[in-house]
Phi, psi and omega in degrees: 000123180256138176266142175294143184301329181285346179290329178284329182291334178289340179270346182294138180081000179256137180269144175272356178282153178299143178281121183293341179280342178274144181291149178286175181295319177297319179292319180291330174296318176294324177296321177296320178295318178294320179296316180294322177297317177298318179297317180298316180296320180294319177298316178300316180297321180291324176293320176295320178296318178295320175299317178297319179296323178295319179296316179297322180296322181281331188252335186281152176288325176268118183268124177248075182294320181300310180297324180292314180296319179297316181296321180293318180293322176300316181295318180295316180294321180295319178297316178299317179297316178300319179295322177295317178297318177299316180298318178295318179296317179297317178298315180296317179298314180299320180296317177297321180290337178280345183294138178267137182262000000 
């Protein structure tokens, strides 16, 4: 098998050692956890906001049906997205656990 001569030139000047500026696997795992936690907190905030809009709709003299429906839909879409991300992470974890070393 012959490699084209220009394929080796793309490797020149690149180190095969890990880049110290990039996070390690353990750090990136913690970052994923922190990111998922932030997403969960944001979804929770949106659901609380939608709940507050519903209460305001029922009790306030000025009815903001449009704003209430938008807040409810935002909360619903955020929850669906969070569940899809969780499902993808779970699938990826299961796939890694099935790998043979």
